[in-house]
PATIMI-691524 format. One record per residue (C-alpha): residue in one letter; x, y, z. Coordinates in pm, whole numbers, plus 50000, padded with zeros to 5 digits. Layout:
N
aXYZ;...
//
This chain:
379
m500005000050000;k501465033149897;n501895058550176;k500745086049943;t497365069849896;f497115062550267;w497345099750326;i494675106550064;f492335085350271;a493665098750597;l493205135050505;l489555128950421;t488915108050727;l490885130850951;s488425158650887;i486525141451164;i489425149651391;s489005186751320;i486765188851624;a489075211451817;y492195212651610;s491715242051378;y493385262151650;t496705261351459;r495935293851281;f495935310351624;t499305295851719;n501565296251416;k503225328751521;e502935323351893;e505875313652106;k503465292552309;a502915269652014;e506475256852055;k505715242852397;t505425205452438;v502735188052634;a504575187452963;e504525225452977;c500845231752905;h498355229253187;e495625255353211;i492305254653396;p489425271853216;s486955293453401;n483315301753340;a481405333453428;e478075320253558;s476585355353559;e475975352753184;f473685322553233;k470025326453323;p468235299353527;t467155266953368;v463365262953377;e462345226553346;n458995215153215;k456795199853485;f455255172353273;k456415136853341;p455025106553155;a452985082253359;e454475052053181;k457985038953237;a460745050253007;p461705025952728;k464375001152832;g467795017452854;m466405052752826;v465625080653072;w463105109053061;i464515143652989;p461885169753085;g462975197052846;g462415233552915;e464205266552871;f467925270752936;s471055290252850;m473015271852582;g476685275252489;t479775287352668;n481645319252743;v484975301052777;e487005314652486;d490125294752543;e490945258152576;s494135238452614;l497515245352451;c498265270852720;s494905288352674;i495245301752323;k492275325352300;g489365320652066;v489315283252003;t485795277852133;k484175308251972;d481885285651768;a480145277452099;a479445314052182;p477565335252256;i475325320752525;h471715321452407;r468295310152534;v466735278752393;y463595258652467;v463215221152397;d460235197952446;g460625167352667;y461995134652523;y463595101452614;m467335096752579;d469625066352587;e471255064752927;t474525053652766;e476225056252433;v475135028452196;t477244997952280;n478884971352066;e476284945452163;e473404968852080;f474914977651742;e475554940851671;k471864933051719;f471054959451459;v473594945251212;k472364909551260;a468744920151213;t469324941150902;g472594930350742;y473754966450760;v477324973850645;t478975004750792;v480815029850576;a484175019250723;e483474983950598;q482704995550244;k485444996949983;p486215033049880;t485315040749519;k487075058049234;e484335084449247;e485445093149600;f489175090849524;p489655095949149;t493455098149170;a493915066449379;n495165033849232;e492605005749232;e494754983649457;d494885011349713;l491105013549752;v490714993150068;t488324993950360;g489485009650685;s489255038350925;v491375061751136;v492985050051461;f494785070051731;t498495061551734;p500655075552016;t503975091651927;p507335077952052;s508155110552232;a506835145452301;v505845164851990;n504715199451892;l500925199051915;n500425219251597;n500285188451371;f497645163051471;l498575140551177;q501465128751394;w499175107751614;w496545094651373;r496865067451109;y494605052650844;e494325015850934;p493144991050668;g490554967750815;a489674990051110;d485924991451172;w483394987551452;r484174950351492;h487934956751474;p488484990151649;e492304989451637;g492634970951305;p491954936251162;q493754917851442;s491644934651713;t488204923851831;i485234934752038;i484854900552201;g484644907652572;k483894944152497;e480164941252448;k479484969852692;y481954993652528;p480635021552306;v480535012751938;v483065033351739;h484085037851375;v480535048451290;v479825077651059;y476745099551069;e474705077850830;d475565046451030;a474305062851349;a471155075551178;a470445041051030;y470705024651372;a468455050951528;k465765045751262;w465865007851310;a465535012351686;g462505035251649;k464525064651771;r466495093551620;l469685112851680;p469315142151921;t469465178051812;e472405197051949;a470075216552180;e468495184652313;w471925169952374;e473145200052572;f469935203652774;a470235167252876;a473965169952949;r473435199453182;g471035178853395;g468855208253488;k471785228053627;t472575263653523;g475905274253373;n478145246453501;l481475241353331;y481105203453336;a478125179953336;w478765173453708;g479655208553829;n482535233453810;d485325212253960;l487015188253720;k487875164554007;p485395168154294;k486915152754607;g489955144054398;k488115119654169;f487685121553793;q484085120253673;a484725110453312;n487085090453095;i489505116152956;y493275117152901;q495705123653186;g499465125953148;h501615135852851;f499605137552528;p500025121052278;i503105100052360;k503185062352399;d502245052052753;g501615088952823;d498085083552952;t498455076653322;g494935062953352;e494325082753670;d490605081853589;g490715043753590;f491205037953218;k493875041252952;g491925044752631;i488255037652576;a486195024652870;p483025004052911;t479865024152971;k478585031853324;q481995034553490;y481285068753643;a478345083853824;p475505095553597;n474495131853573;a471345145353740;y469125130953464;g470665096153485;l472895098953177;y476235081053179;d479405091852995;i477855124152871;a481415137652885;g484495119252765;n484845083052647;v483645088552286;w482375118152088;e478675116152000;w477055124651668;v474065147851682;n471715156751399;d472615193351339;w474695205551050;y477845222551176;s478025259951118;v480655280851288;d478375311151333;y475075293751413;y475015303951780;k475695339851683;s472685340251452;l470415326151726;a471625351251985;e471145380451747;s467465371951709;g466955382752070;k464345355552115;v464125321952288;t464625296752009;k462125268052035;n463255232951944;p466105244251715;q467015219251446;g470345234551358;p471325256151060;s469905249350715;a473385243450574;y476885235050692;y479565262050711;d483155258250824;p485465284650673;s488535265750796;d487535235650582;p484825247350340;s484805217050111;e483845191550377;i480235184050475;k480065183750855;r477665177251139;v478125184251507;h479805161551763;r479295165952136;g480875154752462;g484575149452396;s486395116152415;f489005095652599;l491615115952408;c490495149752543;t493065165652769;d493725199152933;q496855200752717;y495045199852385;c491245195552374;t489065203252674;r485775198552492;y484405176452765;m483255210452893;v479485208152865;g478825238952650;t481475232952385;r481145217452040;g482885193951800;k482435187251430;g482965158751189;e482835151650817;i479695130850773;r481315100250612;s484455099350825;a484985075151113;a487535071151392;n488035050451706;h486885078351939;v483475086351785;g480135070051869;f476575081751942;r473425078652153;c469775082352054;v466615099852168;k462915092852126;s460135118652114;k457215114752352;
//
């Protein structure tokens, strides 16, 4: 397999990794950008005064929630963040796509208490014969300059570096892996046997939407996802509060140690890499892993200035469905939808988007081993 073609595939698939990494244009001329991971530790802050109280709906269904789901009451809340820096020694402006804070109302709904697991996704595949995008051979239409022998199935896998590196170039710690897919998360020699309760990964947007339709559910809107993640609380930095480690304990599966070097993750939170679901306390609505572990697809198109347009209306936006079109000036050719929640690779040194009001983004047909999803169901 020619390395050149590998990078053709990788550059397309790695658009999914652009979640927080377009920050390089802020750092190219900054002395701080030359710092390695060991030197960069910053704690973000949040001005709660900009948030107005969350007002939950009072209605609660008489019947029990569907198996594996919890009731989210909906209501009016302040959405977004006023944290305009994250990681890499607090370079300003990285999270501006999640500002300004604006008022939103959502109706009540049911939500999966965990990310969709391998065993749940396997039931779907067995029932329908569904083949994920990562399992489909790329076509000449997608890659017209690629040689036929180089068109192989696969996906992108995190690969630690041998030593500390400049964080400007994320291509240093990702690789396109032939044969990587939801059944083989690290490549063809890996397996999900014994990992039935782990979140399914290597799923693209259409894979997640297909599962949701089969299950009689749907993907959440971005507003529904954030309302649920906040758990009825107002203006918290994290889904559990404003302290990353209350009583000295991590509340989510994120990355500790020196990112992204081999054996750099200390596993202080209990896990090095992806974790099974339900390993940490749920939020106030009973949702597990709403921060960290794997990114979650939501239904909204990604637009960098969508929040700005909602805030400028001066009104409470009811049940927003996202912008009518995608817009990412840093990568205008790629079709993207929103990710939420962060992953096991998020770290205070590079990507702190486990903060509840922040956003991610992903090219709709790109997969990686840190992206999954959960579903909702309307009442």
